[in-house]
C-alpha positions in Angstrom: 0.1 -0.1 -0.1 3.0 2.3 0.7 4.6 1.7 -2.5 1.0 2.6 -4.0 0.7 5.8 -2.3 3.8 6.7 -3.0 3.2 6.0 -6.9 0.6 7.8 -7.1 2.3 10.7 -5.4 4.8 10.7 -7.9 2.2 10.8 -10.6 0.8 13.7 -9.2 3.8 15.5 -8.8 4.8 14.7 -12.4 1.7 16.2 -13.8 2.1 19.3 -11.4 5.4 19.7 -12.8 4.2 19.5 -16.6 0.8 21.1 -16.2 1.9 25.0 -15.9 4.6 24.5 -18.9 1.8 23.0 -20.7 -0.6 25.7 -19.9 1.7 28.4 -20.5 2.3 26.9 -24.0 -1.3 26.9 -24.8 -1.8 30.6 -23.5 1.1 31.8 -25.8 -0.5 30.1 -28.7 -4.0 31.6 -28.1 -2.4 35.2 -27.4 -0.3 34.8 -30.9 -3.8 33.8 -32.7 -5.7 36.7 -31.0 -2.8 39.0 -32.2 -3.0 37.6 -35.3 -6.9 38.3 -35.8 -6.4 41.7 -34.5 -3.4 42.6 -37.1 -6.0 40.7 -39.7 -8.5 43.3 -38.7 -6.4 46.4 -39.3 -4.8 44.7 -42.5 -8.3 44.1 -44.0 -9.7 47.8 -42.9 -6.3 49.3 -44.5 -7.3 47.2 -47.8 -11.1 48.5 -47.8 -9.7 52.1 -47.5 -7.1 51.7 -50.4 -9.8 50.0 -52.6 -12.0 53.5 -52.0 -9.3 55.8 -53.0 -8.5 53.3 -56.2 -5.2 51.9 -55.2 -5.7 48.4 -55.9 -2.4 47.1 -55.8 -2.0 48.3 -52.3 -5.5 46.8 -51.3 -4.6 43.3 -52.8 -1.3 43.3 -50.8 -3.1 44.5 -47.5 -6.0 41.6 -47.9 -3.4 39.0 -48.9 -1.6 39.9 -45.7 -4.9 39.9 -43.8 -5.8 36.2 -45.1 -2.7 35.0 -44.5 -2.9 36.0 -40.8 -6.6 34.8 -40.7 -7.4 32.6 -43.5 -11.0 31.7 -42.3 -12.4 35.0 -41.7 -15.3 35.4 -44.0 -15.0 39.3 -43.9 -11.8 39.1 -45.1 -12.6 36.9 -47.9 -15.3 39.2 -49.1 -12.8 42.3 -48.9 -10.5 40.0 -50.9 -13.2 39.3 -53.9 -14.0 43.4 -53.8 -10.4 43.7 -54.6 -10.3 40.9 -57.1 -13.3 42.7 -58.6 -11.4 46.3 -58.8 -8.6 44.5 -60.7 -10.7 43.0 -63.4 -10.2 39.3 -62.1 -13.9 38.4 -62.2 -13.2 34.6 -62.7 -11.3 34.4 -59.4 -13.8 36.4 -57.8 -16.7 34.4 -58.9 -14.9 31.4 -57.5 -14.1 32.9 -54.1 -17.5 34.0 -53.7 -19.1 30.7 -54.6 -16.6 29.1 -51.7 -17.8 31.6 -49.3 -21.6 31.3 -50.3 -21.3 27.2 -49.7 -20.3 27.8 -46.3 -22.3 30.5 -45.2 -25.3 31.8 -47.7 -26.9 34.2 -45.3 -24.5 37.1 -46.2 -26.3 40.0 -48.1 -22.7 41.4 -49.2 -21.7 38.0 -50.9 -25.2 38.0 -52.8 -24.5 41.5 -53.9 -21.2 40.8 -55.1 -22.2 37.9 -57.0 -24.6 40.0 -58.8 -22.0 42.5 -59.7 -20.0 39.2 -61.2 -22.8 38.3 -63.2 -23.3 41.9 -64.4 -19.9 42.0 -65.6 -20.5 38.7 -67.4 -23.5 40.4 -69.0 -25.9 37.6 -67.3 -28.4 39.9 -66.6 -31.4 37.7 -65.4 -28.6 35.8 -62.6 -27.3 39.6 -61.8 -31.1 40.5 -60.9 -31.6 37.2 -58.9 -28.3 37.9 -56.8 -29.4 41.6 -56.2 -33.0 40.6 -55.1 -31.7 37.9 -53.1 -29.2 40.6 -51.2 -32.4 42.8 -50.7 -34.2 40.6 -49.2 -31.3 39.9 -46.5 -30.7 43.6 -46.2 -33.5 45.9 -47.3 -31.9 48.4 -45.1 -28.9 49.0 -47.8 -30.3 51.1 -50.6 -27.4 49.8 -52.8 -29.1 46.5 -52.9 -32.3 48.1 -54.2 -30.5 50.4 -56.9 -28.4 47.8 -58.2 -31.5 45.4 -58.7 -33.7 48.5 -60.1 -30.2 49.1 -62.7 -30.6 45.7 -63.7 -34.8 45.9 -64.3 -33.5 49.0 -66.5 -31.1 47.1 -68.8 -33.7 44.2 -69.2 -36.1 47.0 -70.5 -38.4 46.2 -67.3 -38.9 49.9 -66.3 -42.6 49.1 -64.9 -40.8 46.7 -62.8 -38.3 48.8 -61.3 -40.9 51.6 -60.9 -42.8 48.9 -58.6 -39.6 47.8 -57.0 -38.9 51.3 -55.6 -42.4 51.9 -54.7 -42.1 49.1 -52.6 -39.2 50.4 -50.6 -39.8 54.3 -51.0 -40.9 55.1 -47.4 -37.3 53.5 -46.1 -35.2 54.9 -48.9 -36.8 57.8 -50.9 -34.9 60.5 -48.9 -31.6 59.3 -50.2 -29.7 60.7 -53.6 -29.1 57.2 -54.7 -33.0 56.2 -54.6 -33.9 59.6 -56.6 -31.0 58.9 -59.1 -32.8 55.4 -59.7 -36.3 57.2 -59.8 -35.3 59.5 -62.5 -33.7 56.9 -64.5 -36.5 54.6 -64.5 -39.1 57.9 -65.3 -36.8 58.6 -67.5 -37.2 55.1 -69.3 -40.9 55.3 -69.1 -41.2 58.6 -71.0 -42.4 60.3 -68.2 -40.1 63.2 -68.2 -41.9 66.0 -65.7 -41.5 63.0 -63.3 -38.0 62.5 -64.2 -37.0 66.3 -63.8 -38.5 66.1 -60.6 -36.5 63.4 -59.6 -33.1 65.2 -60.7 -34.5 68.3 -59.0 -34.4 66.3 -55.6 -30.9 64.8 -56.4 -29.7 68.3 -56.5 -31.1 69.6 -53.3 -28.4 67.1 -51.9 -25.6 68.3 -54.1 -25.2 69.9 -57.2 -22.7 68.5 -59.8 -22.7 68.9 -63.7 -24.0 65.6 -64.7 -26.9 65.9 -62.7 -27.6 69.6 -63.9 -27.4 68.0 -67.7 -29.7 65.0 -66.7 -32.2 67.5 -65.3 -31.8 69.9 -68.2 -32.5 67.0 -70.5 -35.4 65.9 -68.6 -36.8 69.5 -68.4 -36.1 70.0 -72.4 -37.8 66.5 -73.2 -40.9 67.8 -71.5 -41.4 70.8 -73.3 -40.0 73.1 -70.3 -36.8 74.4 -72.6 -36.6 77.7 -70.7 -36.4 76.1 -67.5 -33.7 73.8 -69.2 -31.5 76.8 -70.6 -31.6 78.5 -67.0 -30.1 74.8 -65.7 -27.5 74.5 -68.4 -26.4 78.3 -67.9 -26.0 77.3 -63.9 -24.1 74.5 -65.0 -21.9 76.3 -67.5 -20.6 78.5 -64.6 -19.0 75.7 -62.9 -17.4 74.5 -65.7 -13.8 75.4 -67.0 -13.9 77.2 -70.6 -12.2 74.3 -72.4 -15.0 71.6 -71.0 -18.1 73.7 -72.1 -18.8 71.8 -75.5 -21.2 69.4 -74.4 -23.2 71.9 -72.2 -22.9 74.6 -75.0 -24.6 72.1 -77.9 -27.1 71.2 -75.5 -28.2 74.9 -74.7 -28.0 75.4 -78.4 -30.6 72.7 -79.1 -32.9 74.1 -76.5 -32.2 77.7 -78.1 -33.4 75.8 -81.4 -36.6 74.8 -79.6 -37.1 78.2 -78.6 -36.8 79.5 -82.0 -34.0 81.9 -80.4 -31.4 81.2 -83.5 -28.9 83.9 -83.2 -28.0 83.0 -79.4 -27.8 79.2 -80.6 -25.4 80.2 -83.5 -23.3 82.4 -81.1 -22.9 79.3 -78.9 -22.2 76.9 -81.4 -19.8 79.2 -82.8 -17.8 79.2 -79.4 -17.5 75.1 -79.9 -16.3 75.4 -83.9 -13.8 77.9 -82.8 -12.1 75.5 -80.6 -13.1 72.2 -82.6 -13.6 73.5 -86.1 -15.0 69.7 -87.1 -17.2 69.0 -84.2 -20.0 66.7 -86.0 -22.8 67.5 -83.1 -22.0 71.4 -84.0 -21.8 71.3 -87.4 -25.4 69.2 -87.5 -27.0 72.0 -84.9 -25.7 74.9 -86.8 -27.4 73.4 -90.1 -30.6 73.6 -88.2 -30.1 77.1 -87.1 -29.4 78.3 -90.6 -32.4 76.9 -92.1 -34.5 78.5 -88.9 -32.7 81.9 -90.1 -33.3 81.4 -93.7 -30.0 80.7 -94.9 -30.9 77.9 -96.9 -28.1 77.6 -98.9 -25.5 77.5 -96.3 -27.6 75.2 -94.5 -27.2 72.7 -97.3 -23.6 72.9 -97.4 -23.5 72.4 -93.8 -25.6 69.2 -94.0 -23.7 68.0 -97.2 -20.5 68.7 -94.8 -21.9 66.4 -92.0 -23.2 63.7 -94.4 -19.6 63.3 -96.1 -18.3 61.9 -92.2 -21.6 60.3 -91.6 -23.7 59.4 -94.9 -26.3 57.6 -92.9 -27.2 60.6 -90.4 -30.8 60.4 -90.8 -31.6 64.3 -89.5 -29.0 65.4 -92.1 -30.3 63.7 -94.8 -34.0 64.9 -93.9 -32.8 68.4 -93.7 -30.7 68.2 -97.0 -33.2 66.5 -99.0 -36.2 69.0 -97.6 -33.6 72.3 -98.3 -32.8 71.0 -101.7 -36.3 70.5 -102.6 -36.7 74.0 -101.4 -34.1 75.3 -103.5 -35.5 73.5 -106.7 -32.1 71.3 -106.9 -34.5 68.4 -107.8 -31.7 66.0 -108.4 -29.8 66.4 -105.3 -33.1 66.2 -103.3 -34.1 63.1 -105.3 -30.5 61.3 -104.2 -30.6 62.2 -100.7 -34.4 61.1 -100.5 -33.3 57.9 -101.7 -30.4 57.3 -99.2 -32.8 58.5 -96.5 -35.2 55.9 -97.2 -32.3 53.1 -97.5 -31.5 54.4 -94.1 -34.8 54.9 -92.4 -37.4 53.1 -94.7 -40.3 54.8 -92.3 -38.9 58.5 -93.0 -42.1 60.4 -93.8 -39.8 63.3 -95.4 -38.3 60.7 -97.7 -41.3 58.9 -98.5 -43.0 62.4 -99.3 -40.2 63.9 -101.3 -39.8 60.5 -103.3 -43.8 60.6 -104.2 -43.5 64.0 -105.6 
């Protein structure tokens, strides 16, 4: 019995001697793992920041290190998928996202990114399915909603897009992203006054040149050309002189609608002074010259445009009509025949050939 007691005591002492060392090793490993997880979180955050400013190479380096330190973290895998998409590695991003979804199919961001992948692959119905899944999982993120709307518009389903926006209006209609989607939806439906109202709500958050131009286009299409001119002139003040071509051209078109041909001509001459062969300006100037009664110059201008763009339907119509007016029957007939070849339903071409 004494030998048994001594043996048991020896075993206990041995266990007591080994236990602190083993515990120390385990604690050290756990501390190291915790430290690696903290470092990985910092690296992942840095990767997201680099990605936000467009530095994809640095973002790739940071997220690769985060994955090395904490390879199983789903959030780091999602950031890496974003980086891969930014680098144009669509197939690699798709493979990574499929692997993540196989492990955890509940993340809205994964569904959203899979929608982006399908969108870049031009698989529009698949993209829509993923975006709607992301929206179901996280209806509070307006990005999921607007992504689904954009795909519906791409599929020419503006009515469905409008209905989807209506379902989430109470939650998101105060956001600029929602109003942009609403404006684009109304544009596709041809509801130009509603589109203009939506663009005006976008401008109440922040004014920028693109939004002002979209508002002006909607106003012009809605027949509110005077408002469109005021909007475009406001945008013109914010743009450097060398970047004003598109705005000046839009303004000139509005001037033509208002029959203010002198102002339109002055704006177009500003464009042509910098870009003598600008096709849009030459085409608009041909229309202005017709409005001012300078038919010979208008015909010359139309023919100049047609030399570069032989199937330009508006210029074929204008050229054929002006040539007919000037009794240049052979030229009018030739232009009318070219017009019918380019646009068989053109009433101008049909009328002229019938005569």
